[in-house]
C-alpha positions as CSV (number, residue, x, y, z in Angstrom):
1,W,-112.1,-16.3,74.0
2,S,-115.5,-16.1,72.4
3,M,-114.7,-13.8,69.5
4,P,-114.4,-15.1,66.0
5,S,-111.0,-16.0,64.7
6,P,-109.1,-13.1,63.1
7,Q,-108.7,-13.1,59.4
8,T,-104.9,-13.0,59.1
9,L,-102.4,-15.5,60.3
10,E,-100.5,-12.8,62.1
11,A,-103.6,-11.8,64.0
12,Q,-104.3,-15.4,64.8
13,V,-100.8,-15.9,66.2
14,T,-101.2,-12.7,68.2
15,R,-104.5,-13.8,69.7
16,F,-103.0,-17.1,70.9
17,A,-99.8,-15.3,72.1
18,D,-102.0,-13.0,74.2
19,R,-103.9,-15.9,75.7
20,I,-100.7,-17.7,76.5
21,A,-99.0,-14.6,78.0
22,Y,-101.9,-13.5,80.1
23,L,-102.7,-16.9,81.5
24,S,-99.0,-17.6,82.2
25,H,-98.3,-14.3,83.8
26,D,-101.5,-14.3,85.8
27,I,-100.7,-17.7,87.3
28,D,-97.1,-16.5,88.1
29,D,-98.4,-13.3,89.6
30,A,-101.0,-15.1,91.8
31,I,-98.3,-17.5,93.0
32,R,-95.9,-14.7,93.8
33,A,-98.6,-12.8,95.6
34,G,-99.4,-15.9,97.7
35,V,-102.9,-16.1,96.4
36,L,-102.3,-19.6,94.9
37,T,-99.7,-22.3,94.9
38,T,-99.0,-24.6,92.0
39,A,-100.7,-27.4,94.0
40,D,-103.9,-25.2,94.0
41,L,-104.1,-25.3,90.2
42,P,-106.4,-27.8,88.6
43,E,-104.8,-31.3,88.3
44,Q,-105.2,-31.2,84.6
45,T,-103.4,-27.9,84.4
46,N,-100.3,-29.3,86.1
47,H,-100.6,-32.6,84.3
48,V,-101.0,-31.3,80.8
49,L,-99.4,-27.8,80.9
50,G,-96.7,-28.5,83.5
51,V,-95.9,-27.1,86.9
52,T,-93.5,-24.4,86.0
53,S,-94.0,-21.2,84.0
54,S,-91.6,-22.2,81.3
55,S,-93.1,-25.7,81.0
56,R,-96.6,-24.2,80.6
57,I,-95.5,-21.8,77.9
58,D,-93.5,-24.5,76.1
59,T,-96.5,-26.8,76.1
60,M,-98.9,-24.1,74.8
61,V,-96.5,-22.8,72.1
62,G,-95.6,-26.4,71.1
63,S,-99.3,-27.2,70.8
64,L,-99.8,-24.2,68.5
65,V,-96.9,-25.4,66.3
66,E,-98.1,-29.0,66.2
67,A,-101.7,-28.2,65.5
68,S,-100.9,-25.5,62.9
69,K,-98.2,-27.0,60.8
70,E,-100.5,-28.8,58.3
71,L,-103.2,-26.2,58.3
72,E,-103.8,-22.8,56.7
73,V,-104.9,-21.3,60.1
74,I,-103.3,-21.1,63.5
75,D,-104.8,-23.5,65.9
76,M,-104.0,-25.4,69.1
77,T,-104.4,-29.0,69.9
78,P,-107.8,-29.6,71.5
79,E,-106.4,-31.1,74.7
80,V,-104.2,-28.1,75.4
81,F,-106.8,-25.6,74.4
82,D,-109.4,-27.3,76.7
83,V,-107.0,-27.2,79.6
84,M,-106.2,-23.6,79.0
85,A,-110.0,-22.8,79.0
86,L,-110.3,-24.8,82.3
87,T,-107.4,-23.0,83.8
88,R,-108.9,-19.6,82.7
89,R,-112.2,-20.5,84.4
90,F,-110.3,-21.5,87.5
91,M,-108.4,-18.2,87.5
92,F,-111.7,-16.3,87.3
93,E,-113.1,-18.2,90.2
94,R,-110.0,-18.2,92.5
95,V,-108.1,-15.0,91.5
96,Y,-109.9,-12.4,89.3
97,N,-113.3,-12.5,91.1
98,R,-112.2,-12.8,94.7
99,P,-113.2,-9.8,96.9
100,E,-109.7,-8.5,97.2
101,S,-109.3,-8.5,93.5
102,R,-112.5,-6.5,93.0
103,A,-111.2,-3.8,95.4
104,E,-107.9,-3.7,93.6
105,H,-109.7,-3.5,90.2
106,E,-111.6,-0.4,91.5
107,Q,-108.3,1.2,92.5
108,V,-106.6,0.4,89.2
109,T,-109.7,1.7,87.3
110,R,-109.6,5.0,89.3
111,L,-105.8,5.4,88.7
112,L,-106.2,4.9,84.9
113,E,-109.2,7.3,84.8
114,E,-107.3,9.9,86.7
115,L,-104.3,9.5,84.3
116,L,-106.6,9.9,81.3
117,D,-108.3,12.9,82.9
118,H,-104.9,14.5,83.6
119,F,-103.7,14.2,80.0
120,R,-107.0,15.5,78.7
121,R,-106.6,18.6,80.9
122,F,-102.9,18.9,80.0
123,P,-102.6,17.5,76.4
124,E,-99.2,19.1,76.0
125,E,-97.8,16.6,78.6
126,L,-98.7,13.6,76.5
127,P,-95.5,12.4,74.7
128,V,-95.3,12.9,71.0
129,D,-96.5,9.9,69.1
130,E,-93.6,8.7,66.9
131,L,-96.1,6.7,64.7
132,G,-97.8,9.9,63.6
133,V,-101.3,9.1,65.1
134,D,-103.2,12.4,64.9
135,Y,-106.4,11.7,66.8
136,F,-105.8,12.8,70.4
137,E,-108.0,10.2,72.1
138,T,-106.3,7.3,70.2
139,R,-102.9,8.6,71.1
140,L,-104.0,9.1,74.7
141,V,-105.5,5.6,75.1
142,D,-102.6,4.0,73.2
143,Y,-100.1,5.7,75.6
144,V,-101.9,4.9,78.9
145,S,-102.8,1.3,77.8
146,G,-99.2,0.7,77.0
147,M,-97.9,1.6,80.4
148,T,-96.6,-1.1,82.7
149,D,-98.2,-1.3,86.1
150,R,-95.2,0.3,87.8
151,F,-94.8,3.1,85.3
152,A,-98.6,3.9,85.6
153,Q,-98.3,4.1,89.4
154,R,-95.2,6.4,89.2
155,E,-96.8,8.6,86.6
156,H,-100.0,8.8,88.6
157,A,-98.0,9.7,91.7
158,R,-96.0,12.4,89.8
159,L,-98.8,13.9,87.8
160,V,-102.0,13.4,89.8
161,V,-101.1,12.9,93.5
162,G,-98.1,15.3,93.4
163,A,-100.1,17.9,91.5
């Protein structure tokens, strides 16, 4: 959020897409986990972005299109961007930094470190990179960072716990 804007339009779109996706999915995950309800979200979030996942995404994407169509950069309308930032701060206060989240963060960090360590010890088990990346650490980090949560948990159980 505090980094300078990327140079290319594609990278600018990607930056906003990541922000939209993370915020939307994190809200949905917190609601599914019972950590939040829609009513817990800031009033401005529900009023400006909407109360459903699809309405929030539609509003944020629509804001990008509206703000960017006359510009040579990708931007967002100030009102929607400000509400996204407010919602992000709220999520840090109520979800990301709560004690239960910190404990889970430590577990996830340990799981990822153990997966990385496993593949460093057994590099032959790392799948072949179809893109032709030669540098082992780059291949390793790309592979592990691309895992879904469930896949990482299954692989950890198979490779590390079951070892």
